[in-house]
C-alpha positions as CSV (number, residue, x, y, z in Angstrom):
1,X,174.5,117.0,185.8
2,X,177.3,119.4,186.0
3,X,180.6,119.2,188.4
4,X,183.5,121.3,189.1
5,X,186.8,120.9,189.5
6,X,189.8,123.2,189.4
7,X,192.1,120.8,188.5
8,X,193.0,120.0,185.0
9,X,191.8,117.2,182.9
10,X,193.7,113.5,183.7
11,X,194.5,114.6,187.3
12,X,193.5,112.4,189.9
13,X,190.7,113.6,191.6
14,X,189.3,114.7,188.2
15,X,189.3,111.1,186.9
16,X,187.8,110.0,190.3
17,X,185.1,111.9,189.6
18,X,184.9,111.2,185.8
19,X,185.0,107.4,187.1
20,X,181.9,108.5,189.4
21,X,179.7,109.5,187.0
22,X,180.0,106.4,184.4
23,X,179.1,104.5,187.5
24,X,176.2,106.4,188.3
25,X,174.9,107.0,184.7
26,X,175.9,103.0,184.9
27,X,173.6,102.7,188.2
28,X,170.2,105.1,186.8
29,X,170.7,103.0,182.9
30,X,172.2,106.7,181.8
31,X,169.5,108.4,183.2
32,X,171.9,110.8,185.2
33,X,175.0,111.5,183.8
34,X,177.9,113.9,184.4
35,X,179.8,116.8,181.9
36,X,182.7,117.3,184.0
37,X,183.8,121.2,183.8
38,X,187.8,121.0,184.8
39,X,190.4,122.9,185.2
40,X,188.6,125.9,187.0
41,X,186.6,127.0,184.3
42,X,183.7,127.4,187.0
43,X,185.9,129.7,189.1
44,X,187.8,129.2,192.5
45,X,187.0,126.4,194.9
46,X,185.3,129.4,196.9
47,X,182.6,130.6,194.2
48,X,181.9,127.2,193.1
49,X,181.0,126.1,196.5
50,X,178.9,128.7,197.2
51,X,176.9,128.4,193.5
52,X,176.6,124.5,194.5
53,X,175.2,125.1,197.8
54,X,172.7,127.2,195.9
55,X,172.0,124.9,193.1
56,X,174.1,126.3,190.5
57,X,176.5,123.6,190.1
58,X,175.2,119.7,190.9
59,X,178.6,118.6,191.8
60,X,182.4,119.7,193.7
61,X,185.5,118.2,194.3
62,X,186.9,120.8,196.6
63,X,190.3,120.7,199.4
64,X,189.1,120.7,202.8
65,X,190.3,124.3,203.5
66,X,187.4,126.2,202.0
67,X,184.8,124.2,204.1
68,X,186.9,125.6,207.1
69,X,184.9,128.4,207.5
70,X,181.4,126.8,206.8
71,X,181.7,124.0,209.4
72,X,183.7,123.2,212.1
73,X,184.2,119.6,212.1
74,X,185.7,119.6,208.9
75,X,189.2,121.7,210.8
76,X,189.8,118.3,212.8
77,X,190.8,116.6,209.5
78,X,192.9,119.4,208.0
79,X,195.2,120.3,211.4
80,X,198.6,119.8,210.5
81,X,200.5,116.7,212.1
82,X,197.4,114.6,213.0
83,X,197.7,111.7,210.6
84,X,200.8,110.0,211.0
85,X,200.6,107.8,207.5
86,X,198.0,107.6,204.4
87,X,197.1,104.7,205.7
88,X,195.9,106.5,208.9
89,X,193.6,108.7,206.8
90,X,192.0,106.2,205.4
91,X,191.1,104.4,208.1
92,X,190.0,107.1,209.5
93,X,187.9,108.7,207.1
94,X,186.8,105.5,205.0
95,X,184.6,105.0,209.0
96,X,182.1,106.6,211.4
97,X,184.4,109.7,211.9
98,X,184.5,110.8,208.3
99,X,181.2,109.6,207.9
100,X,179.8,112.2,210.3
101,X,182.4,115.3,208.9
102,X,180.7,114.1,205.6
103,X,176.9,114.6,207.0
104,X,177.9,117.9,209.1
105,X,177.9,119.5,205.9
106,X,174.0,119.4,205.1
107,X,173.0,122.0,206.8
108,X,175.0,124.1,204.6
109,X,173.6,123.2,201.2
110,X,176.2,120.1,200.7
111,X,175.4,117.0,201.0
112,X,179.3,115.3,201.7
113,X,179.5,112.0,199.0
114,X,183.1,111.1,199.9
115,X,187.0,112.2,200.6
116,X,189.6,111.7,197.8
117,X,193.4,111.6,198.5
118,X,195.4,115.1,198.1
119,X,198.6,113.3,200.1
120,X,201.2,114.7,202.0
121,X,201.9,118.7,201.6
122,X,204.9,119.6,201.9
123,X,206.2,123.4,201.4
124,X,208.5,124.8,198.7
125,X,210.1,128.0,197.5
126,X,212.4,130.1,195.8
127,X,214.9,131.0,197.9
128,X,216.3,128.3,200.3
129,X,216.0,125.0,201.4
130,X,214.1,124.9,204.8
131,X,215.4,122.6,207.5
132,X,214.0,124.0,210.4
133,X,211.1,126.6,211.2
134,X,213.6,129.3,212.1
135,X,214.2,129.3,207.9
136,X,210.7,130.0,207.1
137,X,210.8,133.1,208.8
138,X,210.7,136.5,206.3
139,X,209.3,134.0,203.9
140,X,205.5,135.0,201.8
141,X,203.9,131.6,201.4
142,X,200.8,131.0,199.6
143,X,197.8,129.2,201.6
144,X,194.5,128.6,200.5
145,X,191.6,130.7,201.7
146,X,191.3,129.3,205.3
147,X,191.9,130.8,208.9
148,X,193.8,127.4,209.7
149,X,196.3,127.5,206.8
150,X,197.3,131.0,207.8
151,X,197.7,130.4,211.4
152,X,199.7,127.2,210.7
153,X,202.2,129.3,208.8
154,X,202.2,131.7,210.7
155,X,203.4,129.6,213.4
156,X,206.6,128.8,212.1
157,X,207.6,132.4,211.3
158,X,206.4,133.3,207.5
159,X,203.6,135.5,206.1
160,X,201.1,133.5,204.9
161,X,199.1,134.9,201.8
162,X,195.7,133.6,200.6
163,X,195.7,132.7,197.2
164,X,193.4,130.8,194.3
165,X,195.3,128.1,193.2
166,X,195.3,129.5,189.4
167,X,197.3,132.0,190.6
168,X,200.2,131.0,192.0
169,X,202.4,129.8,189.4
170,X,202.1,133.6,188.0
171,X,202.6,134.8,191.5
172,X,206.1,132.4,192.1
173,X,207.3,133.8,189.0
174,X,206.5,137.6,189.6
175,X,208.0,137.6,193.0
176,X,204.6,138.1,194.7
177,X,205.4,135.5,196.9
178,X,208.4,133.3,198.0
179,X,206.9,129.6,197.8
180,X,203.7,127.9,198.6
181,X,203.1,124.4,200.0
182,X,201.4,121.3,198.5
183,X,201.7,117.6,197.3
184,X,203.8,116.1,194.6
185,X,201.5,116.1,192.1
186,X,200.1,119.5,192.6
187,X,203.5,121.2,192.5
188,X,204.6,119.0,189.4
189,X,200.7,119.4,187.3
190,X,201.1,122.9,188.2
191,X,204.2,124.1,187.2
192,X,205.3,126.0,190.4
193,X,208.7,123.6,190.2
194,X,209.8,125.5,187.2
195,X,210.0,128.3,189.1
196,X,210.1,127.6,193.0
197,X,213.5,125.5,193.4
198,X,213.7,124.4,197.2
199,X,210.9,121.2,198.1
200,X,211.0,120.5,201.5
201,X,209.7,117.6,202.3
202,X,207.9,118.8,206.3
203,X,204.8,116.7,205.3
204,X,202.9,118.9,207.4
205,X,199.4,118.1,206.1
206,X,197.5,115.0,205.0
207,X,194.5,116.7,204.5
208,X,191.7,114.9,202.0
209,X,189.9,116.3,199.3
210,X,186.3,116.5,199.4
211,X,183.3,115.3,196.7
212,X,180.1,117.2,197.4
213,X,176.5,117.5,195.9
214,X,174.3,120.3,196.2
215,X,171.3,119.8,198.4
216,X,168.7,121.5,196.6
217,X,169.6,119.1,193.7
218,X,170.0,116.0,196.0
219,X,166.9,116.9,197.6
220,X,165.2,116.9,193.8
221,X,166.4,113.0,193.3
222,X,164.2,110.6,194.0
223,X,165.1,108.0,197.1
224,X,166.4,105.3,194.4
225,X,168.5,107.7,192.7
226,X,169.9,109.2,195.9
227,X,171.2,106.0,196.7
228,X,172.3,105.5,193.9
229,X,174.8,108.9,194.4
230,X,175.7,107.8,197.4
231,X,176.7,104.5,196.7
232,X,178.6,105.4,193.7
233,X,180.5,108.3,195.0
234,X,181.9,105.6,197.4
235,X,183.0,103.4,194.7
236,X,184.7,105.7,192.9
237,X,187.1,105.9,195.5
238,X,189.4,103.2,195.5
239,X,189.7,104.1,191.6
240,X,190.6,107.9,192.5
241,X,193.3,105.8,194.9
242,X,194.8,104.3,193.0
243,X,195.4,106.5,190.2
244,X,196.6,109.2,192.7
245,X,199.2,106.6,194.4
246,X,200.6,106.4,190.4
247,X,200.4,110.1,189.9
248,X,202.4,110.7,193.1
249,X,205.3,108.6,192.1
250,X,205.3,110.0,188.0
251,X,205.3,114.1,189.7
252,X,207.9,113.1,192.2
253,X,210.2,111.2,189.4
254,X,209.5,114.4,187.2
255,X,210.2,117.3,189.5
256,X,213.5,114.9,191.2
257,X,214.7,115.3,187.4
258,X,214.0,118.7,187.2
259,X,217.3,119.2,189.1
260,X,215.2,120.9,192.0
261,X,217.1,120.7,195.3
262,X,214.4,118.2,197.7
263,X,215.5,117.8,201.2
264,X,214.2,115.6,203.9
265,X,213.3,117.6,207.4
266,X,212.9,116.6,211.0
267,X,208.8,117.3,211.5
268,X,208.9,117.4,215.0
269,X,209.8,120.8,215.7
270,X,207.1,122.3,213.3
271,X,204.5,120.2,214.7
272,X,205.9,121.3,218.4
273,X,205.6,125.0,217.2
274,X,202.1,124.6,216.3
275,X,200.4,122.8,219.5
276,X,199.1,126.3,220.4
277,X,197.2,126.3,216.6
278,X,195.8,123.5,217.7
279,X,194.5,124.5,220.9
280,X,193.2,127.6,219.1
281,X,191.7,125.4,216.2
282,X,189.1,123.4,218.5
283,X,186.5,125.4,219.8
284,X,183.8,122.9,220.5
285,X,183.7,119.6,223.0
286,X,183.0,117.2,219.8
287,X,185.9,118.6,217.8
288,X,188.5,117.4,220.3
289,X,186.9,114.3,221.0
290,X,187.1,112.8,217.4
291,X,190.8,114.3,217.7
292,X,191.3,112.2,220.6
293,X,189.5,109.4,218.5
294,X,191.8,109.9,215.9
295,X,194.8,109.6,217.5
296,X,193.6,106.9,219.7
297,X,193.8,104.9,215.4
298,X,197.0,105.7,215.3
299,X,199.9,102.5,214.5
300,X,197.0,100.4,213.7
């Protein structure tokens, strides 16, 4: 069976999927095994998602952003400043709310299996440190192809430029864009820190990654194998999270040692600018209900 990931071999999401494959092979006595095509070999996330929904790829690890245009409930977990910490995020996604969001993908030809971590996303650029929202005015910032991300960046006064992740380094180096936003591992692993020398820790997003399976391929499995797929995916999550936490520290150390100017940011003015964006993004009663349920779990 095939699996796609845009990140390179060794990245925690790729290794999480590899761990899933090992667990699945063990659970099925080797009848089901996995070949991983990492580093975007099969295309960008938007393209591979479409192929997966048609059954051309069996499994796919994607960011939440490209799913936002497919299923409204996924927008909930992508809202900026919704989760107060990694612990809060994990509690929500490991429970009924997370399961409901995963289940919402099935009508779109995808079986949501589990969430992987994507850490805290912050802004980086080639021109200046960001301390206040006004510092972002006029910056051309790459975002994933998502209306939510575009609205988020525009609400802060910057110009949003939708672009696949694999085009960011060259675009930064050539001045096509001034910056982007991402977590420590992606900032370091994609070598973006080599050209974008200002990293401002807004921590505006704690949106997760999602591991999905083609419904076409899932429906072709026996009940026993379906259960093995779901169980193996859930069992791969703690393994991925351990790798993720270690990678964050490693990437942070590499970036800091390179001399990148890193600054802390008061998140309150940024969150205030995004209030209207939340209202526009939440278009259904169930979305709003889930947001209130998530907010109620803060501080736990």
